N, C-alpha and C positions, 0 to 999 in steps of 0.2 A: 696240122693245126687243130683238127677236130679231136685228136687224141689228147692234145694239151688242154683243150676246153673240157674234156671229160675229167682229166686230172684235177683241174681247178674246181670243177663242180663237186668232185669227191671231197676236196679239202674244205670247201665252204660248208658242205653237209657235216663233215667231221667237226668243224669249228663250232657250229651252231646246234647240231642235233644229236650229238653223241655224248650227252650227259655232261658237257663241259669237262671232258676227261682230262684236258690239258691243264686245268687249274690244280694247284698244289695246296689248297687251303683246307682240305679235309683232314683235320687233325682230331685227336682224341678229345671228345667233349668233356668239359669240366663242369662241376655243379657246386654251387655255393654251399649247400648243406651236405655234410658227410652222412653216410648211413648211420642210423641210430645204433645199430649193432653190426659189427663186421662179421661176415660169414667165414667159416673155415674153408681153407683152400689147399688143394694138393697140386704140386707142380710135377709134371711128367716129362722126362727128358730122354728120348731115344738116342742112343749114341753107338756108333760103330766106327772104330779107328779114328777117334777124335782127340787123341792125346796132344796133337800139335796146337789145338785151339782151346782146350779145356781150361788151361790155367788162366786164360783171359776172360772166360765166360762164366764158369761155374761159381767162382767166388762172388760174382755179382748177384747170383740167385740166392746164395746162402746169406748174403748181407741185406736181404730185403727188409725194409722197415714196415712191418705189417702188424696192426694192432691185435690180431686174433691168431689162433692156431694156424700154422702153415708148415708144410714139410715138403721135401723134395725127394722124388723117386727117379733115379737114373738107371736106365735099362741098358746094360752093356751087351750089345747085340753081336756077340761072337767076335769081339775085337782081337786083333793080333798085336796091338801096339801098347798094351797095358792101360787102356782107357779106364777100366774099372778100378785098378789099383791106384792110379793117379787121382781119381775122384775121391776115393777114401782118404788119401793123403792130404788133399786140398781141404777136405772137411776137418781133418785133425788140425791143420794149420790155421784155418780161418774161423772155425766155429760157425755160429749163426744158426740158421734153420736146420732142423734135423735132416740128415741125408740117409736114404736107403739105396744101396747099390745091389741090383739083382740082374739075373740073366734070363731072357725069355726062351732060350733054346732056339734051335733051327726052326724057321717058319714052315708050316705044313704047306702042301700044294694048294694053290689058290690065294695065298697071302703074300703081299710084299713084306719085306723084312721090317721096314719102319712101322707099318701098321700092326704087324704081329707084336713088335716091341711095345707099341702104344697100348694094345689090348692087354698085355700082361701088366703094364704099369697102371692102367686104369683099374684093372682088377685089384691090384694092391691098394690103390688109393681109395676105392669104394669102401674098404673095410674101415676107413676113418670117417666115412659119411660126410664128405665135403659138399658144400653147395656149388662150388666152382672147381673146375680143373683148368690149370694153365698148361697148355701143350706148347712146349718151346724146344727149339733145336739146340744142339750142343754148341753151336758156334755163335749163339746170340748172347750179347752182354746187355744187362738191364740196369737202368738207373735205380738207385736205392728205393725210390718210391713208385717204381713201375707197377708192382702188383697192386698197391693201394689205389693207384689211379685207374687201372684196368677194372678193378672191382667196383670202384665208385662210378665209373662210366656205365658199366653193365647194369648196376642197380638203379642208377639215376635215369637211364634211358630205357629201361625195361628190355634190354637186349639179352638174347639167349647165347649169342656168340659175339665177342668183340675181338677183332684181329688188327694187328699193326704190321704194316709193311716195313720191316726193319731196314734201317739205313745201311745199304751195302757199302763195302770198302771201295774207295776210289783214289788210289794212290799211284798205281802203275799207269803207263801210257795206255795200255789196252783197257784197263778198268775205266779210264776216263772216257774212252770212246764207246764202250759197250754197256757199262752198268747203268748209267742214267737212261739210256735208250731202252734197256730191259724193263725198267719200271714204267717208262712212258708207254711202251707197247702193251704192257699188262693193263695199265689203266685205260688204254684205248679199247682193248677187248672187253674189259669189265669196269665200266665207269663207276667210280666209288659212290657217287651220289645215288645211282640207281640201286646199288647193293643195299643201302640202308633204308630204302623205302619199302614199306609193306605193299604187297600186291604186285610187285614187279618180279619177273623171272630171273633177272640178273643176280647171280650168286657167285661169290668168290671169297677166298680168305688167303692170308699169307701164312704158310705153315710154320714159319719160324716163331710166331707169337700169336696164339689163339687162346683167349679165355673163354671157356665153354661151360655153360650151366649144366651140371650133372643130370638134372631132370631132362634137359633137351637132348643130351647125349643118349640117354636111355630111350627117349621117344623116337629118335632118329636111328637107333641101333648103331651107334658109333662105337667102335670102328668096324663091326662085323659087316654092315651094309656096304662098306666101301673097301673091303679087304683086298681087292685085286687092283686098286687104283694106284697108278704110278704118279699121277698128279693129285696127290692125296688132299691138298688144301682146298682146291676147287671142289673136289668130290665131297669133302666134309661140309663145305658151305651149302652145296646143293641139297645134301641130305637133311641138314638142319632146317633150311628154308622150306624145303619141300614137305617137311612134317609140321609146318605151321610156325616155325621159329622166326624170331626177329633178329637179323644179323647186321653187323656194321664192320666196315673195313676202311682204314685210313692210313695216312703216312705217319711214321714214327718220328719223334723228335729226340728221344734219348733211349731208344732201343736199337742197338747196332749189331750188325754181323761183323765178326772179327776174322772171318775166313778170307784169306788172300787169294786173288786170282791174278798172279803176276804176268802170266803168258796168255797169248791168244788161245793156245791149245787148251788151257784150263777153262776159259770162258766158253770155248767152242763145245767142250764136253758138257758143261753145265746146261747149255741150251739144247744141243742135239740129242741128249739122252732122253728127252721127253717130248720134243717138238712134234714128232709124228703121232705120238699118243694123243696129243692135244687135238690133232686132226682126225682122231678115231681110226687111224690106219686106213684112211680112205683116199685112194688115188684121185677121184674127182675133187675132193676137198683140197688135196695137195696142189693140183693144177690150178684150182680157183685161187688158192692162197698165193701161189707164185705169180699168177697174172695180176692179182690185186696189189701185191707188193710192188710189182713193176709199174703198174699204172699210177699208183699213189706216190711212190717214193722215187722211182727212177726216171719216169717220164719228164718231170719238171726240169731238172738240169739238162737232160738230153734235148728237150724241146728248145730250151733257151739257147744252148750251144748251136744246135742245128739251124735254128731260126736266124741267129746272128751270122752263121757261116754262109747261108744261102740267101740271105736278104728277105726271109719270110717274117715280116715284122709281127704279124698276128701270132704265129707260133712262139716267137721269142717273148712277146708280151704275156700271153697266157701261161707259158711255162714259167716265166719269171715270177708272175703273181702267185702261182701255185707254190713255188719254192719259197716265196716270202711268207705265205701263210703257214707252210710247214715249219719253217724256222721259228716263226713267232709262237706257234703252239709248243715248240720244244724248249723255248727259252725258260719258262717257269721251272721245268724239271732241272735244267742246268743250274739255275739259281738255288734250288733246294739242295743240290749236291755241292754247291760252292764252286762250280766250274765256270770257266770263261765263256762268254756268250759267242765267241768266234767259233765254238764247236757246233752251234746250231745249224749253220748252212752245210755242215758236213754230215748231217743226218742221212742223206741218200747213200753215202758210203757205208755207214753202219747198217742201214736197212739191207743193203746188198749182202753184207756179211751174214745177217740173219736169214736172208733168203737161201744162201748157200748152206747154212747150218740146218735149216729145215729140210732141204733136199738131202743132205748127208744123213739126217735122222731117218728118212725114208729108205735110203740106200742101206744103211746098217740094219734096218728092220728086215728088209728082203734078203739080206745076207744071213739071216737067222740069228742076229745078235740081239735084236730087241732093244728095249730101254735098259740102260745099265746104270748102276749106282753102287758105290762102295763094294765093288767086286762081285756084285750079283747082277744077273741079267734076267729081265722079265720080258718074255716073248709070247704074250698071250693076247693076240688081237681081239679075240672074242670078249675078253675081259674089258679091254678098252672100249669096245663097242657098247658093252653093258653100262660102263661108266657114263658114256655120252647120253 
C-alpha cells in the first residue's frame, strides 16, 4: 500500500510541478509583423546512408519559399548507398534552392561522425555569411514555409536557437506503441516550458530541426565544444544556453520525420544506442532510473491487480488513482499523434520496454560496443561524462 502511495505522490508531483510537461500546446510562436528584412540562411544537412529517405525529404528543403538568399549544404558522410549522387539528381530534377554536396571525410579521434559533418558544413556555410543556420537531419520533411516561420519566430522572440520536435512516423503497430511515448518521456525529462525561459538550467533541442543564430554558434563554439556528444541535440542546447543564449523548443505541426521504424528491433536500436550515454555511463544513475521507472510506471497496475487479488482496498485505490493520472497525462500526446486514447492505459507496458532498452544500452556499453549509429560505434565514457 505504501509503495502505491509513493507512486501516486510521484504522479501528482509530475502532474503539477514538472513544467506541465504533459501539455502539447507548445508550438512555434507566430508574430503578426514579419521581419522588415529577411536574413540570409544556410541549411546544413549531415547525411550518412540516407538514400532510402532522401527522395521524400530533400525536395521539401529545396522547395522552401523564403524571401531572401538561402542555400542547402548536404554533407555526404561516407555513405555506401549513393546518398550524394541521389542528392545531386534530386536537385537537378526539382530545382529550387541551390544545393552543394560535399564530403567531410572520416572524423578524427574525439569526434562523432554527425558533428564532424556539421563542422564541415558550417565551415562551408560561413563563407556565405548567413545570420542563421538551419541544422536539419536527412529524414526530415519541411512544409514550404517552414524556414520562413522558423526565422520569423527567432527574430520575433529574440531566440538564439529555435528547435522543433519533428512529428515522427506512427504507422506500424510498434510505432504506435513506442513513438508517442518517446516524445512524452523526452518532454518529461526536459519540460518545454522551462527550456524557453531565461534563467532556468533546463536545456534541450531536437536535432532534426534546429535554427541556430550564427553568432550564438560562434559564441558557444558549436560544434567543437560538443564534438564528442552522442546526444548532440541536448549538448548543443546546453552549450548555447550556457553561453548566455535564449533557446526555444516545441512540437512541430508541419515538420515530419519520414524515417520508418516498422519493427520493434528498429525502435529498440533507436533508443538503446544512446540511453546509457544519457545516464552518463553511471551505474548508480542506471539503478536509480530503473527503480524510478518501476515506481512511477509499473507499480500502479501491479498495486491495483495485487490489491484486488488480496482484498487490500487501499493498495488497489492508490494504484488505480496513480494509473489514472498516468493515463490522463499521456492522453494529450496520443491526441497530438492522432492515436486512439485506449493506448493511454497501456503506457506501463511501453515504459517496461523502455526500461529494458535502457538496461540493454548499458549491457552493450560494458560489452565494449558503446553507442552505435550508422555503422559507427562510440565507446568513450569519459566524453559522455564531459557532456553531462
